[in-house]
VEXFI-193952 format. One line per field, with one value per residue: residue number from 1; residue in three letters; x negated, y negated, z negated of N, C-alpha, C, O in turn. Coordinates in Angstrom, 1 decimal, always signed. Layout:
<atoms>
k <- NUM_...
r <- Ala_...
n_xx <- X_...
n_yy <- Y_...
n_zz <- Z_...
ca_xx <- X_...
ca_yy <- Y_...
ca_zz <- Z_...
c_xx <- X_...
c_yy <- Y_...
c_zz <- Z_...
o_xx <- X_...
o_yy <- Y_...
o_zz <- Z_...
</atoms>
This chain:
<atoms>
k <- 1_2_3_4_5_6_7_8_9_10_11_12_13_14_15_16_17_18_19_20_21_22_23_24_25_26_27_28_29_30_31_32_33_34_35_36_37_38_39_40_41_42_43_44_45_46_47_48_49_50_51_52_53_54_55_56_57_58_59_60_61_62_63_64_65_66_67_68_69_70_71_72_73_74_75_76_77_78_79_80_81_82_83_84_85_86_87_88_89_90_91_92_93_94_95_96_97_98_99_100_101_102_103_104_105_106_107_108_109_110_111_112_113_114_115_116_117_118_119_120_121_122_123_124_125_126_127_128_129_130_131_132_133_134_135_136_137_138_139_140_141_142_143_144_145_146_147_148_149_150_151_152_153_154_155_156_157_158_159_160_161_162_163_164_165_166_167_168_169_170_171_172_173_174_175_176_177_178_179_180_181_182_183_184_185_186
r <- Unk_Unk_Unk_Unk_Unk_Unk_Unk_Unk_Unk_Unk_Unk_Unk_Unk_Unk_Unk_Unk_Unk_Unk_Unk_Unk_Unk_Unk_Unk_Unk_Unk_Unk_Unk_Unk_Unk_Unk_Unk_Unk_Unk_Unk_Unk_Unk_Unk_Unk_Unk_Unk_Unk_Unk_Unk_Unk_Unk_Unk_Unk_Unk_Unk_Unk_Unk_Unk_Unk_Unk_Unk_Unk_Unk_Unk_Unk_Unk_Unk_Unk_Unk_Unk_Unk_Unk_Unk_Unk_Unk_Unk_Unk_Unk_Unk_Unk_Unk_Unk_Unk_Unk_Unk_Unk_Unk_Unk_Unk_Unk_Unk_Unk_Unk_Unk_Unk_Unk_Unk_Unk_Unk_Unk_Unk_Unk_Unk_Unk_Unk_Unk_Unk_Unk_Unk_Unk_Unk_Unk_Unk_Unk_Unk_Unk_Unk_Unk_Unk_Unk_Unk_Unk_Unk_Unk_Unk_Unk_Unk_Unk_Unk_Unk_Unk_Unk_Unk_Unk_Unk_Unk_Unk_Unk_Unk_Unk_Unk_Unk_Unk_Unk_Unk_Unk_Unk_Unk_Unk_Unk_Unk_Unk_Unk_Unk_Unk_Unk_Unk_Unk_Unk_Unk_Unk_Unk_Unk_Unk_Unk_Unk_Unk_Unk_Unk_Unk_Unk_Unk_Unk_Unk_Unk_Unk_Unk_Unk_Unk_Unk_Unk_Unk_Unk_Unk_Unk_Unk_Unk_Unk_Unk_Unk_Unk_Unk
n_xx <- -7.4_-8.0_-9.9_-8.9_-10.9_-13.2_-15.4_-14.9_-17.3_-18.5_-17.1_-16.8_-17.2_-14.6_-14.1_-13.5_-14.5_-17.2_-17.7_-17.3_-19.4_-21.6_-21.4_-21.9_-24.5_-25.9_-25.2_-26.4_-29.1_-29.3_-28.9_-31.2_-33.5_-32.9_-32.5_-32.0_-34.2_-34.3_-32.2_-31.1_-29.7_-27.1_-28.3_-30.2_-28.9_-28.4_-30.1_-29.3_-26.5_-26.9_-28.0_-25.9_-24.0_-23.7_-25.9_-24.7_-23.5_-21.0_-20.9_-22.9_-21.6_-19.4_-20.6_-21.7_-19.3_-18.3_-20.2_-19.9_-17.2_-17.4_-18.6_-20.9_-22.8_-26.1_-29.4_-32.1_-34.0_-32.7_-31.7_-28.9_-26.6_-25.1_-24.1_-22.8_-20.3_-19.9_-19.0_-19.8_-22.6_-23.1_-22.2_-24.0_-26.4_-25.9_-25.7_-28.3_-29.7_-28.7_-29.5_-32.2_-33.5_-32.8_-32.7_-33.1_-31.9_-32.4_-30.1_-30.3_-31.7_-30.1_-27.4_-24.1_-21.2_-17.8_-15.1_-11.9_-9.1_-6.1_-5.0_-4.0_-5.5_-8.2_-9.8_-10.0_-11.2_-13.7_-14.7_-14.9_-16.8_-19.0_-19.8_-20.7_-23.4_-24.8_-23.8_-24.8_-27.6_-27.7_-26.5_-26.9_-25.3_-21.9_-18.8_-15.6_-13.5_-11.2_-9.8_-10.7_-13.4_-16.8_-19.8_-23.2_-26.1_-29.3_-29.5_-27.5_-26.7_-27.0_-25.2_-22.8_-22.6_-22.4_-20.0_-18.3_-17.3_-15.2_-13.7_-11.6_-13.6_-15.0_-17.9_-20.4_-23.3_-24.8_-24.2_-25.1_-25.9_-24.9_-22.8_-21.1_-20.5_-19.1_-16.9_-15.7_-15.0_-12.9
n_yy <- -96.6_-93.8_-91.0_-87.6_-85.7_-86.2_-84.9_-84.0_-84.3_-86.6_-88.6_-91.0_-90.3_-90.5_-93.0_-91.9_-89.3_-89.9_-90.9_-88.5_-87.0_-88.6_-88.4_-85.6_-85.5_-87.1_-85.7_-83.3_-84.2_-85.0_-82.6_-81.1_-82.7_-84.0_-86.7_-89.6_-90.5_-91.4_-92.8_-96.0_-97.8_-98.2_-97.7_-95.8_-93.4_-93.0_-91.5_-88.9_-89.0_-89.8_-87.5_-85.9_-87.4_-89.6_-92.3_-95.5_-98.9_-98.9_-96.5_-97.1_-99.2_-97.8_-96.1_-98.0_-99.1_-96.9_-96.5_-98.9_-98.7_-96.5_-97.6_-97.2_-96.9_-98.4_-97.4_-98.7_-99.1_-99.5_-97.4_-95.3_-93.9_-90.8_-89.3_-90.8_-93.2_-96.6_-98.0_-96.2_-96.2_-98.9_-99.1_-97.3_-98.8_-101.0_-99.8_-98.8_-101.2_-102.2_-100.3_-100.5_-102.0_-100.6_-98.1_-94.7_-92.4_-89.4_-87.5_-85.2_-85.0_-86.3_-86.3_-85.6_-87.2_-86.9_-89.1_-88.6_-90.0_-91.8_-92.5_-95.1_-96.8_-96.5_-98.1_-100.6_-99.9_-99.0_-101.4_-102.8_-101.2_-101.4_-104.0_-104.0_-104.3_-102.3_-99.9_-100.3_-100.0_-97.3_-95.8_-94.6_-94.4_-95.0_-93.6_-93.2_-90.4_-87.7_-87.2_-88.9_-90.8_-90.7_-90.7_-91.0_-90.1_-90.3_-90.1_-88.5_-88.0_-90.5_-92.0_-90.7_-91.2_-94.0_-94.3_-93.0_-94.8_-95.9_-93.9_-91.0_-89.1_-86.8_-87.0_-85.0_-85.1_-82.8_-81.4_-80.4_-81.8_-80.1_-78.7_-80.9_-81.7_-79.4_-79.5_-81.9_-81.4_-79.7
n_zz <- -0.1_-2.1_-1.2_-1.2_-1.0_-2.5_-4.8_-8.3_-9.6_-8.9_-10.0_-12.5_-16.0_-18.5_-21.0_-23.5_-23.1_-22.8_-25.4_-26.9_-25.9_-26.6_-29.4_-29.7_-28.8_-30.7_-33.0_-32.6_-32.5_-35.2_-36.5_-35.6_-36.3_-38.7_-38.7_-36.6_-34.1_-31.6_-30.3_-29.9_-28.5_-25.9_-23.4_-24.0_-23.8_-21.2_-19.5_-20.0_-19.1_-16.5_-15.5_-15.1_-13.7_-10.9_-10.9_-11.6_-11.8_-12.9_-14.4_-16.3_-17.6_-18.7_-20.5_-22.2_-23.2_-24.6_-26.6_-28.0_-28.8_-30.5_-32.7_-34.4_-37.3_-38.0_-38.9_-41.1_-39.2_-36.9_-35.4_-34.3_-36.5_-37.1_-39.2_-41.1_-42.0_-41.1_-43.4_-45.4_-45.2_-45.7_-48.4_-49.5_-49.1_-50.7_-53.2_-53.5_-53.6_-56.0_-57.8_-57.7_-59.7_-61.9_-64.6_-64.9_-67.2_-69.0_-70.5_-72.0_-74.4_-76.1_-78.4_-77.9_-79.3_-80.0_-80.3_-81.0_-79.5_-78.7_-75.4_-74.9_-76.6_-76.1_-74.3_-75.5_-77.9_-77.0_-76.0_-78.5_-79.8_-78.1_-78.6_-81.1_-83.2_-84.7_-83.6_-81.0_-81.6_-82.3_-80.3_-77.0_-74.8_-74.1_-73.3_-71.8_-72.1_-71.2_-73.5_-75.4_-76.7_-75.8_-77.5_-77.0_-78.7_-80.4_-83.0_-84.6_-87.3_-88.6_-87.1_-87.6_-90.3_-90.3_-88.9_-90.6_-92.4_-91.1_-89.9_-90.8_-92.1_-94.3_-95.9_-97.2_-99.1_-99.1_-96.9_-93.6_-90.4_-88.4_-89.7_-90.3_-87.7_-86.9_-88.5_-87.7_-85.1_-85.0
ca_xx <- -6.8_-9.0_-9.8_-8.8_-12.0_-14.3_-15.4_-14.9_-18.6_-18.9_-16.2_-17.4_-16.4_-13.8_-14.7_-13.3_-15.4_-18.5_-17.8_-17.5_-20.8_-22.6_-21.3_-22.6_-26.0_-26.4_-25.0_-27.5_-30.3_-29.3_-29.1_-32.5_-34.5_-32.5_-32.2_-32.1_-35.4_-34.4_-31.1_-30.9_-28.7_-26.4_-29.2_-31.0_-28.1_-28.2_-30.8_-28.4_-25.3_-27.3_-28.3_-24.6_-23.2_-24.6_-26.2_-24.0_-23.2_-19.7_-21.3_-23.5_-20.6_-18.5_-21.4_-21.7_-18.0_-18.2_-21.1_-19.3_-16.0_-17.7_-18.9_-21.8_-23.8_-27.5_-30.3_-32.9_-34.9_-31.9_-31.2_-27.6_-26.4_-23.8_-23.6_-22.2_-19.5_-20.4_-18.7_-20.6_-23.9_-23.1_-22.1_-25.3_-27.4_-25.6_-26.0_-29.7_-30.1_-28.3_-30.3_-33.6_-34.0_-32.1_-33.5_-32.5_-32.2_-32.0_-29.3_-30.5_-32.2_-29.1_-26.3_-22.8_-20.2_-16.5_-14.1_-10.6_-8.3_-5.0_-5.4_-3.7_-6.4_-9.6_-10.6_-10.2_-12.2_-15.0_-15.1_-15.4_-18.0_-20.1_-20.2_-21.2_-24.9_-25.2_-23.5_-25.8_-28.8_-27.6_-26.0_-27.5_-24.2_-20.5_-18.0_-14.3_-13.2_-9.8_-9.2_-11.3_-14.6_-18.0_-21.0_-24.5_-27.0_-30.4_-29.4_-26.1_-26.4_-26.8_-24.0_-21.7_-22.6_-21.8_-18.6_-17.5_-16.6_-14.0_-12.9_-11.4_-14.5_-15.5_-19.3_-21.0_-24.8_-25.4_-23.8_-26.0_-25.3_-24.1_-21.6_-20.3_-20.0_-18.2_-15.7_-15.0_-14.6_-11.7
ca_yy <- -95.4_-92.8_-89.7_-86.5_-84.8_-86.5_-84.0_-84.6_-84.6_-88.0_-89.5_-91.3_-89.8_-91.4_-93.6_-90.9_-88.2_-90.5_-90.9_-87.2_-86.6_-89.3_-87.8_-84.4_-85.8_-87.6_-84.6_-82.3_-84.8_-85.0_-81.2_-80.7_-83.5_-84.6_-88.1_-90.0_-91.3_-91.6_-93.5_-97.3_-98.6_-97.4_-97.3_-94.6_-92.2_-93.0_-90.3_-87.7_-89.2_-89.8_-86.2_-85.3_-88.2_-90.5_-93.6_-96.7_-99.9_-98.5_-95.5_-97.8_-99.9_-96.9_-95.6_-99.1_-99.2_-95.8_-96.8_-100.0_-98.2_-95.6_-98.5_-96.4_-97.7_-98.2_-97.4_-99.9_-99.2_-99.8_-96.2_-95.0_-92.8_-90.1_-88.6_-91.7_-94.3_-97.9_-98.3_-95.3_-96.7_-100.2_-98.8_-96.8_-99.8_-101.8_-99.0_-98.8_-102.5_-102.4_-99.3_-100.8_-102.5_-99.9_-97.1_-93.4_-91.8_-88.1_-87.4_-83.9_-85.2_-87.0_-85.6_-86.3_-87.1_-87.3_-89.7_-88.3_-91.2_-91.9_-93.2_-96.5_-97.7_-96.2_-99.2_-101.6_-99.3_-99.0_-102.8_-103.2_-100.4_-102.0_-105.3_-103.7_-104.2_-101.0_-98.9_-100.5_-99.4_-95.9_-95.1_-94.9_-94.4_-94.8_-93.4_-92.7_-89.1_-87.5_-87.1_-89.8_-91.6_-89.9_-91.5_-90.3_-90.7_-89.5_-90.1_-88.2_-88.2_-91.9_-92.5_-90.2_-91.9_-95.3_-94.2_-92.5_-96.0_-96.2_-92.7_-90.1_-88.0_-86.7_-86.6_-84.5_-85.2_-81.5_-80.9_-80.6_-82.3_-79.0_-78.5_-82.0_-81.6_-78.3_-80.0_-83.0_-81.0_-78.9
ca_zz <- -0.6_-2.4_-0.5_-2.1_-0.8_-3.3_-5.9_-9.6_-10.2_-8.5_-10.7_-13.8_-17.2_-19.3_-22.2_-24.5_-22.8_-23.1_-26.8_-27.4_-25.5_-27.5_-30.7_-29.6_-28.7_-32.0_-34.0_-32.3_-33.0_-36.6_-36.9_-35.3_-36.9_-39.9_-38.5_-35.2_-33.8_-30.1_-29.7_-30.5_-27.7_-24.9_-22.3_-24.4_-23.5_-19.7_-18.9_-20.1_-18.3_-15.1_-15.0_-14.8_-12.8_-10.1_-11.5_-11.1_-12.8_-13.7_-15.4_-17.4_-18.3_-19.4_-21.7_-23.2_-23.9_-25.5_-27.7_-28.7_-29.4_-31.7_-33.9_-35.2_-38.1_-37.7_-40.1_-41.2_-38.0_-35.7_-34.8_-34.6_-37.5_-36.9_-40.4_-42.0_-41.4_-41.4_-44.8_-46.3_-45.1_-46.4_-49.8_-50.0_-49.2_-51.8_-54.4_-53.5_-54.1_-57.4_-58.6_-57.6_-61.0_-63.0_-65.1_-65.1_-68.5_-69.1_-71.8_-72.6_-75.7_-76.9_-78.9_-77.7_-80.3_-79.4_-81.1_-80.3_-79.6_-77.7_-74.2_-74.9_-77.4_-75.8_-73.7_-76.5_-78.9_-76.3_-76.0_-79.8_-80.0_-77.3_-79.2_-82.5_-83.2_-85.3_-82.6_-80.0_-82.0_-82.5_-79.1_-75.7_-73.9_-74.6_-72.2_-72.0_-71.6_-71.1_-74.8_-76.4_-76.4_-76.1_-77.8_-76.9_-79.7_-80.8_-84.5_-84.9_-88.7_-88.9_-86.4_-88.3_-91.6_-90.0_-88.5_-91.7_-93.0_-90.3_-89.6_-91.9_-92.2_-95.6_-95.9_-98.5_-98.9_-99.0_-95.5_-92.5_-89.2_-87.7_-90.5_-90.1_-86.3_-86.8_-89.2_-86.9_-83.7_-85.1
c_xx <- -7.9_-8.8_-9.7_-10.0_-13.2_-14.3_-15.4_-16.2_-19.1_-18.1_-16.9_-16.5_-15.6_-14.5_-14.6_-14.3_-16.9_-18.7_-18.1_-18.9_-21.8_-22.6_-22.1_-24.1_-26.5_-26.3_-26.2_-28.9_-30.4_-29.6_-30.6_-33.6_-34.2_-32.2_-32.4_-33.3_-35.5_-33.4_-30.8_-29.8_-28.1_-27.3_-30.0_-30.2_-28.0_-28.9_-29.9_-27.2_-25.7_-27.7_-27.0_-23.8_-24.1_-24.7_-25.4_-23.7_-21.9_-20.0_-21.9_-22.5_-19.7_-19.3_-21.5_-20.4_-17.8_-19.0_-20.4_-18.0_-16.3_-18.1_-19.8_-22.6_-25.2_-28.3_-31.2_-33.8_-34.1_-31.4_-29.7_-27.6_-25.1_-23.2_-23.0_-21.3_-20.2_-20.2_-19.5_-22.0_-24.1_-23.0_-23.4_-26.4_-27.2_-26.0_-27.5_-30.3_-29.8_-29.2_-31.8_-34.3_-33.3_-33.1_-32.6_-32.9_-31.6_-31.3_-29.5_-30.9_-31.2_-28.0_-25.0_-21.8_-18.9_-15.6_-12.8_-9.7_-7.2_-5.5_-5.1_-4.7_-7.9_-10.4_-10.9_-11.3_-13.6_-15.5_-15.6_-16.7_-19.2_-20.6_-20.6_-22.7_-25.4_-25.0_-24.5_-27.2_-28.8_-27.2_-26.7_-26.4_-22.9_-19.6_-16.6_-14.2_-11.7_-9.1_-9.8_-12.5_-15.8_-19.1_-22.2_-25.5_-28.2_-30.4_-28.0_-25.8_-26.2_-25.5_-22.8_-21.5_-22.0_-20.4_-17.7_-16.8_-15.3_-13.1_-12.7_-12.3_-15.1_-17.0_-19.8_-22.5_-25.4_-25.1_-24.9_-25.2_-24.4_-22.8_-20.6_-19.7_-18.9_-16.8_-14.9_-14.5_-13.4_-10.5
c_yy <- -94.3_-91.5_-88.6_-85.5_-85.1_-85.6_-84.7_-84.9_-86.0_-89.0_-89.8_-90.7_-90.9_-91.9_-92.5_-89.7_-88.7_-90.5_-89.5_-86.7_-87.3_-88.7_-86.5_-84.5_-86.2_-86.5_-83.6_-82.9_-84.8_-83.5_-80.7_-81.4_-84.1_-86.1_-88.4_-90.9_-91.6_-92.6_-94.8_-98.1_-97.7_-96.9_-96.1_-93.3_-92.0_-91.9_-89.1_-87.8_-89.2_-88.4_-85.4_-86.0_-89.2_-91.8_-94.7_-97.7_-99.6_-97.4_-96.2_-98.5_-99.0_-96.4_-96.8_-99.3_-98.1_-96.0_-97.9_-99.5_-97.3_-96.4_-97.8_-97.3_-97.5_-98.2_-98.6_-100.1_-99.5_-98.6_-95.9_-93.8_-92.1_-89.5_-89.5_-92.7_-95.6_-98.3_-97.5_-95.9_-98.1_-100.0_-98.2_-97.8_-100.7_-101.1_-99.0_-100.1_-102.7_-101.5_-99.6_-101.3_-101.8_-98.8_-95.8_-92.8_-90.4_-87.9_-86.1_-84.0_-85.8_-86.0_-86.3_-86.1_-87.6_-87.9_-89.5_-89.6_-91.2_-92.8_-94.7_-97.4_-97.4_-97.4_-100.3_-101.1_-99.3_-100.5_-103.2_-102.4_-101.0_-103.3_-105.2_-103.5_-102.8_-99.9_-99.0_-99.9_-97.9_-95.1_-95.6_-95.0_-94.2_-94.7_-92.9_-91.3_-88.9_-87.4_-88.0_-90.6_-90.8_-90.9_-90.6_-90.9_-89.7_-89.4_-89.7_-88.3_-89.6_-92.5_-92.0_-90.9_-93.3_-95.2_-93.7_-93.6_-96.3_-95.0_-91.8_-88.9_-88.0_-86.2_-86.2_-84.5_-83.9_-80.9_-81.3_-81.2_-81.3_-78.7_-79.7_-82.0_-80.6_-78.8_-81.0_-82.5_-80.1_-79.7
c_zz <- -0.9_-1.6_-1.4_-2.0_-1.7_-4.5_-7.3_-10.2_-9.8_-9.3_-12.1_-14.9_-17.8_-20.5_-23.3_-24.3_-23.1_-24.6_-27.4_-27.1_-26.4_-28.9_-30.8_-29.6_-30.1_-33.1_-33.8_-32.8_-34.5_-37.1_-36.7_-36.1_-38.3_-39.8_-37.0_-35.0_-32.3_-29.6_-30.5_-29.8_-26.6_-23.8_-22.7_-24.0_-22.0_-19.0_-18.9_-19.1_-16.8_-14.6_-14.6_-13.8_-12.1_-10.9_-10.8_-12.2_-13.6_-14.7_-16.6_-18.3_-19.2_-20.6_-22.7_-23.9_-24.9_-26.8_-28.6_-29.4_-30.6_-32.9_-34.9_-36.1_-37.7_-38.9_-40.1_-40.0_-36.7_-35.0_-35.2_-35.6_-37.2_-38.1_-41.4_-41.3_-41.8_-42.9_-45.8_-46.3_-45.9_-47.9_-50.3_-50.1_-50.4_-53.1_-54.6_-54.1_-55.6_-58.3_-58.6_-58.9_-62.2_-63.5_-65.3_-66.4_-68.6_-70.5_-72.5_-74.1_-76.7_-77.3_-78.6_-78.9_-79.7_-80.5_-80.4_-80.6_-78.5_-76.6_-74.3_-75.7_-77.0_-75.3_-74.7_-77.6_-78.3_-76.3_-77.4_-80.2_-79.3_-77.8_-80.6_-82.5_-83.7_-84.3_-81.4_-80.3_-82.1_-81.3_-77.9_-74.6_-74.6_-73.4_-72.6_-71.4_-71.6_-72.4_-75.9_-75.9_-76.8_-76.3_-77.7_-77.8_-80.0_-82.4_-84.9_-86.4_-89.1_-88.3_-87.2_-89.7_-91.4_-89.7_-89.6_-92.5_-92.3_-90.0_-90.8_-91.9_-93.6_-95.5_-97.2_-98.2_-98.6_-97.6_-94.5_-91.3_-88.5_-88.4_-90.3_-88.7_-86.2_-87.4_-88.4_-85.6_-83.8_-85.1
o_xx <- -8.6_-7.7_-10.5_-10.0_-14.2_-13.2_-15.8_-16.3_-20.1_-18.4_-17.4_-15.3_-15.9_-15.5_-15.6_-14.9_-17.6_-19.8_-18.9_-19.6_-22.8_-23.6_-22.8_-24.8_-27.6_-27.1_-26.8_-29.7_-31.5_-30.3_-31.1_-34.5_-35.0_-31.5_-33.0_-33.5_-36.5_-33.6_-30.3_-29.1_-28.6_-27.2_-30.5_-30.8_-27.5_-28.4_-29.9_-26.9_-24.9_-27.7_-27.1_-22.9_-25.2_-23.7_-25.4_-23.8_-21.8_-19.4_-21.6_-22.6_-19.3_-18.7_-21.4_-20.4_-17.3_-18.5_-20.4_-17.8_-15.5_-17.9_-19.5_-23.1_-25.5_-28.0_-31.0_-34.4_-34.6_-30.7_-29.4_-28.4_-24.0_-22.1_-22.6_-21.6_-21.1_-21.1_-20.0_-22.7_-25.0_-23.8_-23.8_-27.2_-28.1_-26.5_-28.0_-31.2_-30.7_-29.5_-32.5_-35.4_-33.2_-34.1_-31.5_-34.1_-30.4_-31.9_-28.7_-30.6_-31.4_-27.8_-24.8_-21.7_-18.8_-15.4_-12.5_-9.6_-7.5_-6.3_-5.9_-4.7_-8.7_-11.5_-12.0_-12.1_-14.5_-16.7_-16.7_-17.6_-20.3_-21.7_-20.8_-23.1_-26.3_-25.8_-25.0_-27.9_-29.9_-27.4_-27.0_-26.6_-22.8_-19.7_-16.5_-14.7_-10.9_-7.9_-9.6_-12.5_-15.9_-19.4_-22.2_-25.8_-28.1_-31.3_-27.3_-24.7_-25.2_-24.8_-21.8_-20.4_-21.2_-19.6_-16.5_-15.8_-14.4_-11.9_-13.4_-11.8_-15.5_-17.2_-19.6_-23.0_-26.5_-25.8_-25.4_-24.0_-23.2_-21.8_-19.4_-18.5_-17.9_-15.8_-13.7_-13.6_-12.8_-9.4
o_yy <- -94.0_-91.1_-88.6_-84.5_-84.3_-85.4_-85.9_-85.7_-86.5_-90.2_-88.9_-90.6_-92.1_-91.3_-92.3_-89.2_-87.9_-90.2_-89.4_-86.0_-86.6_-88.6_-86.2_-83.8_-85.6_-86.4_-83.1_-82.2_-84.5_-83.3_-80.0_-80.7_-84.7_-86.6_-87.6_-91.9_-92.0_-93.3_-94.7_-98.9_-96.6_-95.8_-95.4_-92.3_-91.0_-91.3_-88.4_-86.9_-88.7_-88.2_-84.4_-85.5_-89.5_-92.4_-94.8_-97.3_-99.9_-97.4_-95.8_-98.5_-99.4_-96.2_-96.5_-99.5_-98.4_-95.8_-97.8_-99.9_-97.3_-96.0_-97.8_-98.3_-96.5_-98.9_-99.5_-101.2_-99.6_-98.8_-96.1_-93.0_-92.8_-89.2_-89.0_-93.0_-95.6_-98.9_-98.0_-96.0_-98.3_-100.7_-98.5_-97.8_-101.2_-101.7_-99.2_-100.1_-103.2_-101.8_-99.1_-101.1_-102.4_-98.5_-95.9_-92.6_-90.2_-88.2_-85.8_-83.1_-85.8_-85.0_-87.5_-85.0_-88.6_-87.3_-90.1_-90.1_-90.6_-93.7_-95.5_-98.6_-98.1_-97.7_-100.9_-101.9_-99.7_-100.7_-103.8_-103.0_-101.1_-103.7_-106.2_-102.5_-102.2_-99.0_-98.0_-99.4_-97.3_-93.9_-96.7_-95.7_-93.5_-95.5_-92.2_-91.0_-89.8_-87.5_-87.8_-90.9_-90.2_-91.8_-89.5_-92.1_-88.5_-88.7_-90.6_-88.7_-89.9_-93.2_-92.7_-91.2_-93.7_-96.0_-93.9_-93.4_-96.9_-95.2_-91.9_-87.8_-89.0_-85.1_-86.9_-84.0_-83.8_-79.9_-82.4_-81.3_-81.6_-78.5_-79.4_-82.2_-80.8_-78.5_-81.0_-83.2_-79.8_-79.1
o_zz <- +0.1_-1.4_-2.4_-2.8_-1.7_-5.2_-7.3_-11.1_-10.5_-9.2_-12.7_-14.8_-17.7_-20.9_-24.1_-25.3_-23.7_-25.1_-28.3_-27.9_-26.8_-29.5_-31.7_-30.3_-30.5_-34.0_-34.8_-33.4_-35.0_-38.1_-37.6_-36.6_-38.9_-40.7_-36.3_-35.7_-31.8_-28.6_-31.6_-30.4_-26.4_-23.3_-21.8_-23.9_-21.5_-18.1_-17.9_-18.3_-16.0_-13.4_-13.9_-13.0_-12.6_-11.4_-9.6_-13.4_-14.8_-15.8_-17.8_-19.5_-20.3_-21.7_-23.9_-25.1_-26.0_-27.9_-29.8_-30.6_-31.5_-34.0_-36.1_-35.6_-37.0_-39.9_-39.2_-39.8_-35.6_-34.0_-36.4_-35.6_-37.1_-38.2_-42.5_-40.1_-42.6_-43.5_-46.8_-47.4_-46.6_-48.7_-51.4_-51.0_-51.1_-54.0_-55.7_-54.9_-56.3_-59.4_-59.4_-59.2_-63.3_-62.9_-65.8_-66.7_-68.3_-71.5_-73.4_-74.9_-77.9_-76.7_-79.0_-79.4_-79.0_-81.6_-79.4_-81.7_-77.4_-76.8_-73.8_-75.4_-77.6_-75.8_-74.6_-78.0_-78.9_-76.6_-77.5_-80.8_-79.8_-77.6_-81.3_-81.9_-83.1_-84.1_-80.9_-79.4_-81.9_-81.1_-77.7_-73.6_-75.6_-72.5_-73.6_-70.4_-71.9_-72.5_-77.1_-74.7_-77.9_-75.6_-78.3_-77.7_-79.8_-82.9_-85.4_-86.7_-89.8_-88.9_-87.4_-90.1_-92.2_-90.2_-89.6_-93.2_-92.9_-89.8_-91.8_-91.7_-94.2_-95.0_-98.2_-97.2_-98.0_-97.2_-94.5_-91.4_-88.2_-87.8_-90.2_-88.6_-85.5_-86.9_-88.3_-85.0_-82.8_-85.2
</atoms>
């Protein structure tokens, strides 16, 4: 029978309490240094817990259970990460792998042109545009928007000229691109 005279400072913390303490430690580490460079395993937290509670195998087991229960992701060096879930970290790693052989293009130099179209036909139109050699030569990006399809091009005049065969745009040789753009955006 346990004696009621034992102080609560000799009692091991609950797993939940250990989890909260571990989260606080890792959050503080992240806030101070931007990442964790000290905690890789449950035993790395023991110095802190042993400063508050007497060292014992049951305390060690409780901290191990808390670390296991938190299911924290680890970075490439094996350190626990508090600022991301395991799913977020996995998604970031997958994205980094996919982007490693990709190229980033600044679209500031490109002119966006909008083809207004009903929602039901946009995806099929995009499919057809993506498989058209002339469009591939004139456009760097084709994307769906909430009211049509946006084409990014460095040759808006050529693209408008090509599309005029399919769209009801009246082109006059004397018109500038800006005048054509103004007429089609109304």
